[in-house]
N, C-alpha and C positions, 0 to 999 in steps of 0.2 A: 431377608438375606441372613444366612447363618454367620456366626462369628468367624468361622474358617474362611468363608468367602470374603468377609470384610478384610481379614488379614491378607488374603491373596491380593485383593484390590490395592491395599496400601503398599504391599510389596512390589506390585507392578509399577505403582507411582514412583517409588524409590529407585527401582531398577531403571525405569525410563529416564529419570534425571541423571543417574549414573552413566547410562549409555550415551547421553547427550555430551558428556564430558570425556568419553572414551571412544574415539573415532575408530580404533582398530577393531572394536566389536560391532561396528555399525554397518558392515558390508551387506548383510541381508536387508537392512533398512534402506541403504543406498540403492540397492537393486530394486526394491519396491518403489522408491521415488522415481527411478528411471522409467518404470513402466507406466507412470501416470500419463494419461492422454494430454498432450500439450494443448489441444483445443480446449479441454476442460479447464486447464490452468489459466489460459488466456481469458476465458469467459469469467472465471472467478476474479481475476485481476480487474477486469472491466467492471464487475459489480462492486469491487472495492473502491474504484474511482467514483462510481455513482454514489456510494455511501458517503464519501468525502464531500461530494457536491450537495447531498441532502443535509449533511451536518452544517455546512455553511448556510444553507437555506433556513435550517432550524434556528441558528443564531440570529439571522436577520429577522425572522418572524417573532422570536422572543423579544428582541429589542423593539420591534414595531408594537408588540403587545404592551410594552411599557412606555409607549409614546416616544420612542427614539428612532430616527430615520438613519439608515445605513445602506451602503451598497453591498451587494452579494459578494463581489470580488474582495472587498475589504475584510469581510467576515471569513472568506476562504483563507486569506493570508494570515489573519489573526489565529484561526483555528489550527493552521499548519504549525505555527510556532508553539501553540499550546499542546498540540498532539506530540510534537517532538519531546517536550518536557514530560508529558504523560508517559512516554515510552521509556524514559531513563530514570523514572522515579518509581518506587515500589507501590504495589497495592492499588488503592482507590484513586490514584492519579491526582493527589492534592496539589502536587507541584505544578501541573498543567493549569489548574484552576487559578493559582496565584498569578501565573503569567498572563492568563486571559483577563484577570481583573486589571492588571497593569496596562494591557493593550486596549482594553475597552474604555478606559478613562477618557480619552479624547472624544468619544462619541456620546458620553453622558456628562454630568456636571461634577461628579466627585468619585473618589474611590469607593465611598459607601454605596452609592447607587450602582457602580459597576459590580460591587460585591453582591448586591441584591439581584442583579440580572444574572450573574453567574450562578447564584444559589437557586434562582428560579429554573434555569435550564437544567441544573444538576438534579433538582427535585423531580421535574417532569421525566427526565431520563431514567433516574433510579426507580421512580414509582412504576413506570412501565416495565422496567427490567424485573423488579420483584414480582409484578403481576404475571409476567410471562414465565418466570422461573417457578412460581407456585404451580402454574398449570403444567409445567414440565415435570415437576416432581410427582404429580398425579399420574402423568403419562409414562413414567419410568419407575414402576414399582420395584424393580430389581435393586435400585440404589436409593429409593426414597427415604427409607428409615435412617440411613446413615447421614444423609445430607439435610434432613429436616431440621436438626438442631442448628446447623449453620444458617439455613434459610430463616428460621425463627429468630435467630440472633440479629441478622440484618434487618428484619422487619421491625423488631423491637427498638433497635437503635434509630431507625428512620422515624418511627412513631414518636419516640422521645424527643428527637430533634424538632419535629413538627410541632409538638405540644409546647416545647420551650420557645420556639420562634413565635408561635401564635400568642403565647402569654406576654412576650416582650413587645411584640409589634402592636398589640391591641391596647396597650397601656392598662392592663388589668391589675387587680390586686396581686396576683401571682407575679406578674412582671415587675411591679414595684418592689415586691419582696426580694426578688433576685438582685435588683439594683442596690439593695442595702449592703450586699457583700462586696461591692466594688469600692475600692478606696475613694475617698472624697476628691482627691486630686484628679482622678480619672472619671468620676461619676458624671460630671457635666458634659465632658467630651463624649463619653459613651452614649449618653442620652441624645446628644446631637447626631451622632452617627446612626443610631437606631431610628431617629426621627426621619432622617433622609432615606433610610431603607424602607421605613413605613410608608413614605410618600410613593415609592415605586410600587409596593404591593397594593396600595390603595387604588392606584390607576388600574392595575391588573384585576383587582377584585371588581371594579366597576365594569370591566369587560370580561367577566367570567363566562359569558356566552361563547367566547372564543376558545374555551378550554378543550372541548372535543376535537377541534382542529389540531391543536398542538399535541394532544395525546395520540391522535391518529398518525401524525408525522413521526412521532417518537416510536410508535409501534412499527411503522414501515422501516425505519432505520434499523431497529433491533432485529426484525424478521429477516433482513438481508443477510445477517451473519449465519444462521443455520442454512439459508439457501446456498451460500458458498460451500458449506460443508456437504450438503446434498449433491452439489455438482461434482465436487472432488471425490466423493464416496460412491459415485456411480459405478455399479458393477460389484459392489460388496454384498449386496443383498439385504442391507439394513434399511428398514422402512423410514420414510421422512419424519414420522412423529418421534421415534427414539433419537434420531439424529438431532432434531430440534432440542429435545430435552438434554442431550449430551452437551450441546453447545452452551446452553444457558447455565447448566450446572458447572461446567468447566470454568466459565467466566465468573460465577459466584465464588468458587474456591480461590480463583486467582486474585480476587479482591483483597484477600488476606495479605497485608503488607510484609512480604518476606524478601523478595528479590526485585530488582529493577525490571519493570515491564512484566513481572510475574513469570520470568523465564524459568522453565523447568516445572513449576507447579502446574501451569496450564497444560503443558504437553503431557505431563505424567497423569494428570486427572483424566484428560480426554482419552489417552491410550488405555487406561484401566477400564473406563466405561465402554469403549469400543470392543475390548476383549470380551466383555460380558455378552456380546451379541455374536460370538462365534468366529471372529476373525483372528488371525495370528497377531501376536504382539508386534512382530516386525511390520506387518501391514498397518496395524493401528498406530504405531509410532510414526511411520512414514506419513500417514494421513494427517496426524496431528502436526508434524513438522511442516508439511506443505501448507496446511491451513494457517499456521502461524506465520509462514512466509507471506502469505497473501494478506493477512489482516494485521500483522505486526511489523515484520522486517521490511516488506515492500513500502508501507507508509513511512517507516523510520528512515529508510534510505532517501525517499523523496523529500520528506520534511527536513532531514539533516542537511541535504544539499541546499535546500532553500534557505535554511537558517545560516549556513556557511556563506552562501552568496549574499544574503542580506547583511551579514557582518562585514563582508569585504566591500560591498558597494555603498552601504549606507553609513558606515562608521568612519569614513574618511581614510581608509587604507588606500594609498596611491597604487594604481595599476594602469599602465598604458593601455588605452582602449584597443590597440592593435593586438594585445594578448588575448582578448576575450574570444574572438573567433578561432584563434590558434589553439586555445585550451579546449574548445569544443571539438576541433579537429583531432587533437590528441586523444580525447575521449573516444572518438571513432576508432583510432588506432589501438587503444587499450582494449576496447570491446572485441575487435577483430583478433587481437593476440590471445585474449581469453578464450574466444571461440575455438581457435586452433588448439590450445592446450587442453581444453575440455573435450574436444573431439578425439584427441589422441588417447584420452583416458576413458572413453566410452560414453561421455555425457553428450550424446548427439542432439537430444531435444533442446537442452539448455544452450548448446552451441548455436543451433539454428535460430533460436530466439534472440541471442546476442547479435547475430548478423542482421536481423530485422531491426533491432534497436539501433545498431550502427548506421543503418540506412536512414533512419530518422535524424540522427545527429549529423550525418553528412549533408542533408538538406538544411538543417538548422544553422550550421556554421556559415554557409554561403549567404543565407538570409540575414544573419547578424552582421556579417562583414559589409553587406550592401547597405544595411540600415545605418551602420556606424560610419560608412564611407571610409573603410580601412582595407579595401581590397589591395593586396600587395603580391608581388611575385613570389616572395617567400611563402606566404600563405597558400598560394596556388600550388607550389611544388609540394609542400607538406600535405595538402589535401590529396594530391594524386598518389603520393606514397602510402598514405593511410588507406585510400580506396583500394590500392593493389593488394594490401594485406587483408582487409575486411571483406572485399567482394571478389577478389581474384584468388588468393591463396586459401582463405578460410573455407569457402564453399567446396573447393577441391579436396581439402583434407577431410571434411565431413563426408563427401561422396566416397572417398577412398576407404573410409571406415565402414561403409555400408556395402555397396555392390560394385564399386568401380575398382576392379583388381586386374592383375595380369599385365602383359605387355601392352595390349590394346588400351586397357584402362589408363596406364601410365602415359601412353601417347595422347589420349584424349585430354588428360589432365594438363600435359605440357602445352597442347594447342590452346586450351582455354586460358591458361595463365599468360601465354605469349600474346594472345588476342587482347586480353585485358590490358597488358602493358602497352601494346600498340595503340589501343583506343585512348588511353590516358596521354601518351606522348603526342598523339595527333591533336588532341584537345588543347594541350598546353602550347603547341606550336602554331595553332590556328589564330590569326589576328582577329577573326570575326566569330564571336560565340553567340550570335543571335539565334542560330539554329544548332541543334544537335546533329552531328555527322556520325551516323551509326548509333546503335543502341547504347545508352550510358551504362557504364559498368555497375553503377549502384542498382539499377533496375535488374540487370542480369543476375547479380548476387542475391537480390531479394527474391527473385523468381526461384532460384535454386533452393534458398532457405525455406521458402513456403512449400516447395515440392517435397523437401525432406520431412517437413512437419506434418503435412496433411495428406500426403499420398504414400503409397507403399513403394519405395524405391526398388527398382530392379536394374540389372546390369544394362540391358538394352535401352530402357527408357532414360536412365541417367546419362549414359554415353551420348545418345542421340540428342538429348536436351542440351547438354554442354556444347556439342558440335553446332547445333542450331544457334545458340546464344553467341558462340564464337563468331560465326558468320555474320550475325546481325551487328556485332560490335565493330568488325573490321569493314563492314560495307560502307559505301559512300552515300547511302540514302540519307537525305536531310529530313530531320524531324523538327517542326517548329517548337521552340522552347515553351511557348504558352500552353501546349497540350500536355506537357510533362511536368511543369513546375507548379507546385501547389501555391495558390495565391493566399498567403498568410495575412495580408493586410485586412482582409475582411473579418479576421478573428482576433486581431491584436489591437 
């Protein structure tokens, strides 16, 4: 690559970072984001969930490798807290590793052994990452010359760390030489710490035949990241091999500790590399932003909510348990309101996804209320009002922004909202809720949201679908609750 192209690539990186901070210049990028297939986005989010599941499995297997028994769910919760700290600390995510050491201590005998376990997992992960990145640089000759020094630097640092640890942990002459530089007051304590770490690695060394299995699991986890980019980049014409290389090179650059979560540096690097393959900078930046939403912001939101909930419920902050299902119900209302606001500004895909998420929270609040035995009249009324917004008004607003227009369209919209209100009022007034009388509004709203997402809405089909759902909601046909309520007890 010529020096001119290198400067162009660096300029694109800087421009991309600047545009992330200047929303007024982001209209072409926002338009490109709107055009991303929602099905592909949902698939990518699903793969991100699988990645989190496999990471928890990796931690469980690493601990088993060191002769410590743990439960997969415990490792999932531990890694969620560590991942949250990873996201808010710069570069190589050292902050998350400190949190993991603290959280792993109850499963091992000391912080020293927890440090050994975290170091082992980090080494396996980084080793596989460097291996895949090296292959990527070979596969991406357009950028290999510029990124080889960075790759070489990471490799040298890793090799030096390995040599140092081997020298210390094997009690060699080199290790004893290093200990001479430690003050006498700390020398004995340091030797005890390394002795405990050495005991963990001794167990692992005796089970070195398990190494291929752990390397394979790490490879699977890392390969899922370029697969997400391939899914999101469908239709761009870029082959899978360059997309794989772009993913790993972007992550390699983002490991330089500049900003929390490498915000900006990752997006800028990925955008610049994507532009090299013939797509516009707007399309490249939109793809990088959506990819980061899937792999960074989505996990950050989930783990952040988990950490906040853990702080509230585990640290002794008093909260009446009646509030818990009500807060979930309010989240349903918030999602519905956001869906309406986004639909009026043209974000129809995101609005439809929010309605589907609201449908999940609507089922969750009832389940939580029953499990906590805090079903109240206030909660019942709040739930109905939230449902009217999320599954009555929001689907109509989304439809109005697509094909539901004119006098007849307005009439259909009024009929659907009125039917929704009638269905909710009848449910609240019914003394016996063993059966659903008429189609629940949650299902009607979810059907419309799915229709907007995966089918091509037209005036006739949208109007007829709303009319059919309206008739189903006001009908007196009884539906047994057991056929429509998901039995969560089998999974919790």
